[in-house]
C-alpha positions in Angstrom: -20.6 8.6 55.3 -17.3 10.2 54.3 -16.5 11.7 51.0 -13.0 12.3 49.5 -13.9 15.8 48.3 -14.0 16.8 52.0 -10.5 16.0 53.1 -9.6 19.5 54.4 -6.1 20.8 55.2 -4.7 20.5 58.7 -5.8 24.1 59.2 -9.4 23.2 59.3 -10.5 21.4 62.5 -12.8 18.5 62.0 -15.8 19.3 64.3 -18.3 16.9 65.7 -21.2 17.2 68.2 -18.8 15.8 70.8 -16.0 18.3 70.4 -18.0 21.4 69.4 -18.0 22.9 72.8 -14.3 22.5 73.4 -13.2 23.5 69.9 -15.6 26.3 69.1 -17.5 27.6 72.1 -14.4 27.7 74.4 -12.1 29.1 71.8 -10.2 32.3 72.7 -10.4 33.7 69.1 -13.2 33.8 66.5 -14.1 30.5 64.9 -15.6 30.2 61.4 -17.6 27.0 61.2 -18.6 25.5 57.9 -21.7 23.3 58.2 -21.7 21.1 55.2 -23.1 17.9 53.6 -20.8 15.7 51.5 -23.5 15.1 48.9 -24.2 18.8 48.4 -22.9 20.3 45.1 -22.6 23.8 46.6 -20.6 22.5 49.5 -18.3 20.7 47.1 -17.6 23.9 45.1 -17.2 26.1 48.3 -15.0 23.7 50.2 -11.8 24.6 48.4 -12.4 28.3 49.1 -12.9 27.6 52.8 -9.9 25.4 52.9 -7.5 27.9 51.2 -8.8 30.7 53.5 -8.1 28.5 56.5 -4.6 28.0 55.1 -4.1 31.8 55.1 -4.5 31.7 58.9 -2.5 28.6 59.5 0.6 28.4 61.7 3.0 29.4 58.9 1.1 32.6 58.0 1.4 36.1 59.3 -2.2 35.8 60.5 -1.5 32.6 62.5 -3.9 32.1 65.4 -6.2 35.1 64.7 -9.1 33.0 63.4 -9.8 29.3 63.7 -11.6 27.4 60.9 -13.6 24.3 61.5 -15.9 22.1 59.4 -18.8 20.0 60.7 -20.5 17.3 58.5 -24.2 17.9 59.1 -25.2 14.4 58.0 -23.1 12.9 60.9 -23.8 15.7 63.5 -27.5 16.5 63.7 -27.4 17.9 67.2 -25.3 20.9 66.3 -27.5 21.6 63.2 -30.6 21.7 65.5 -29.0 23.9 68.1 -27.9 26.5 65.6 -30.9 26.1 63.2 -28.9 25.2 60.2 -31.4 24.6 57.4 -29.2 24.6 54.3 -25.7 24.0 53.0 -23.1 25.3 52.9 -23.6 27.5 56.0 -20.7 29.4 57.6 -21.3 30.7 61.1 -19.0 32.9 63.1 -18.6 32.1 66.8 -16.9 34.3 69.3 -16.8 34.3 73.1 -19.0 31.2 73.2 -21.8 32.5 71.0 -22.8 32.2 67.4 -22.5 35.9 66.5 -23.1 36.0 62.7 -23.7 34.1 59.5 -21.4 34.6 56.6 -23.6 35.5 53.6 -21.0 36.9 51.2 -19.8 35.6 47.9 -18.9 32.0 47.6 -16.3 32.8 45.0 -12.6 32.5 45.8 -12.3 36.1 46.9 -15.4 36.4 49.1 -14.4 34.7 52.3 -10.8 35.8 52.3 -11.9 39.5 51.8 -14.5 39.1 54.6 -11.9 37.7 57.0 -9.5 40.5 56.3 -12.2 43.1 56.9 -13.4 41.2 60.0 -10.0 41.3 61.6 -9.4 45.0 60.7 -12.6 45.9 62.5 -11.8 43.7 65.4 -8.3 45.1 65.9 -9.6 48.7 65.6 -12.1 48.1 68.4 -15.1 48.2 66.0 -17.6 45.3 66.2 -17.2 43.2 63.1 -20.8 42.2 63.6 -22.4 45.5 62.9 -24.3 47.8 65.2 
């Protein structure tokens, strides 16, 4: 059940139930996971923002390796949806040290996620929890 509008750049890992543990839970840096459905209009409009933000952390960027971005098609990977209680799309979750630590609830406009990532890393590098108190 693929959809051409969800061909992400090489900076977004394609996640599945089978590789979720190795690609997300065992990662040594924070992982931003987009849970999406190819039929969902909100996912279609948010995907380019997620993709371009991932490109900002790709191997050619100054932020290379600081955040990993992955996308999981919820229609094809129900187990992960159930484990993390994903009830709607798009849903971006932030994983760190093997745990789902937060849910991105900011703006879905082009500036929202990049700004969030910038502030997230600033806090992390300052020794402040990016997840609040």
